[in-house]
C-alpha positions in Angstrom: 31.0 0.8 -49.1 32.0 -2.8 -48.2 34.0 -1.4 -45.2 30.9 0.1 -43.7 28.9 -3.1 -44.2 31.6 -5.2 -42.6 31.8 -2.8 -39.7 28.1 -3.0 -39.1 28.2 -6.7 -39.1 30.8 -6.8 -36.4 29.1 -4.3 -34.2 27.3 -5.6 -31.1 23.6 -5.1 -30.9 22.5 -2.5 -28.3 20.2 -4.8 -26.3 21.6 -4.2 -22.8 21.0 -0.5 -22.8 17.3 -0.9 -23.8 16.8 -3.3 -20.9 18.3 -0.8 -18.5 15.9 1.8 -19.8 12.9 -0.5 -19.4 14.0 -1.3 -15.8 14.4 2.3 -15.0 11.0 3.2 -16.3 9.5 0.3 -14.4 11.2 1.4 -11.1 10.0 5.0 -11.7 6.4 3.8 -12.3 6.4 1.6 -9.2 7.8 4.4 -7.0 5.3 6.9 -8.3 2.5 4.4 -7.6 3.7 3.7 -4.1 4.1 7.4 -3.2 0.7 8.2 -4.7 -0.9 5.4 -2.7 0.7 6.6 0.6 -0.3 10.3 0.0 -3.9 9.2 -1.0 -4.1 7.0 2.1 -2.7 9.7 4.3 -5.7 11.9 3.5 -8.2 9.2 4.4 -9.1 8.3 0.9 -8.8 4.6 1.3 -11.9 2.5 2.2 -10.1 0.6 5.0 -8.8 3.6 6.9 -10.0 4.4 10.4 -12.7 7.0 10.9 -11.5 10.4 11.9 -13.4 12.0 14.8 -13.2 15.7 15.2 -15.9 16.2 17.8 -14.7 15.3 21.4 -18.2 14.4 22.5 -18.6 11.9 19.6 -15.2 10.5 20.5 -16.2 10.0 24.1 -19.4 8.2 23.0 -17.6 6.0 20.6 -15.1 5.0 23.3 -17.9 4.3 25.7 -19.7 2.1 23.1 -16.5 0.2 22.5 -16.0 -0.3 26.2 -19.6 -1.6 26.6 -19.0 -4.0 23.7 -15.8 -5.3 25.2 -17.5 -5.7 28.6 -20.2 -7.8 27.0 -17.7 -10.0 25.2 -15.8 -10.7 28.4 -19.0 -11.6 30.2 -19.9 -14.0 27.4 -16.3 -15.5 27.6 -16.6 -15.9 31.4 -19.9 -17.7 30.8 -18.3 -20.1 28.3 -15.5 -20.7 30.7 -17.9 -21.6 33.5 -19.6 -24.1 31.2 -16.4 -25.8 30.3 
């Protein structure tokens, strides 16, 4: 019995392998999270994604409105430049 006790006292603790398991689990959790986020974002589920337009007429109107807004901004910038 004393031989088994002495052998256990000389044995190294198995700390390194448990750290490797924790690191592997952490890497898997992060990868699953990132992949899930990308898939969720690809389907337009994120609040900051751009609006998808399926109607060509709506797309034309949106681009026209955007052009009018940009035209107004450039006119205001020209007015500011003239003042300076």
